[in-house]
C-alpha angles and dihedrals in degrees: 000000000000099000133066116313113264121253092232130081088211148313124262116203114203119197109215110173097193114075095208091051091051091049092050091048091051095047092050091052100258094119130044096199129028129189099226112241112230091242090058098042097096094047094052092045091055097041110100090208096056106024094081089052097056118110125190140186132174109251128226094257141103125213114204149162105242118216119204103235093190095064126071132268090025090052086078110084090211090062090050091050089050090055089051091055096042094064122074096215093171091059093047090049093050096043118025094023092044094222091293091142147037118252112260119219095174141001099273116080109238091235089070091059094043101045117108104148103112144012095262095061123090095264135020086212121023120244105234096214091057091054093063108094117188133164118266093190118030125190106286115146092178092057089044089057091051091052091050089052091050090051091053100259105106091150095043127232142238129262138178116237113199123203141163116254101265119136092220092052091049091055092051097046094044087058090048088049090056093049092051092047087060089065093044097261108135112209124198111197116216122189120207132172114252101268093048091043091052092049092049092053095042093048092043094234095136129067098219139000141186116235146133135229121215127196118263086187130002103261134104088237088071091058094047115033101045097044104033111024110105092231089067099053111144116351093019091070102268094114092163088064087227116175122183122154092202097057090039090057095049093046091051092047090052092049090054096046122099094187109095097210094046090046092051092048092051093049090048090051091049091050092051090051091050091049089052092051091047105208086160134038098228109224116167149314105245119233123227113229125195131174121205138194 
């Protein structure tokens, strides 16, 4: 390592599956750093002993509500846009999710547009216009209703929303269920264990699902090609079964470009097209919280 020598002889990672056990071990001095479990977040935040020792950083992830683009009525992009506008994501983030994330306006985490610290990031110098993240679809239930009417669903419709059995997920999707009911979309929530959930999304046998995508490597390509390119529908990662020749073409052009600025512009254009087509309801980029001794 080229810099100053570290003050540590090493780092020992301990895998403690039970959250309560890990918390007890930390609070009795057995751990120096603890990734705060979601159930303990509020307690640590309000504890004067621990609150000053909390560190946070937005992770390279995107949480979303996936919409199956191969099944009517969600095959109509106007219906998907209506769902985007029917849900007050900001309110869910600030209440139920307790501000533990940064609002997502598209699939690519903003940090991947803004990074310019080393040669292996997207850009050696950030492009300012790519750093500006703004909502394409704001909360507007009245406009959502108009879009549903234009698409031929003035009285709404019913869909199945599939999730894994996690109490935090249940709280979020029940709120989403209430927002969609207000625009006459009836949502039936179905809980499946992970293997059955995965099969349902891969096979396209559910209308909608709640999931997240985490970076395999820090590049916008990883948030576009695997989850939106038509060649990856189903098992390849495109669980929304989204197929759009325009975004396919821009993603492929970016993959084949060796010019960093051209590549960034093409990926940005592909992302804007995907946002417009709305195969996902973009929710948030979850923050990582740790507390240290």
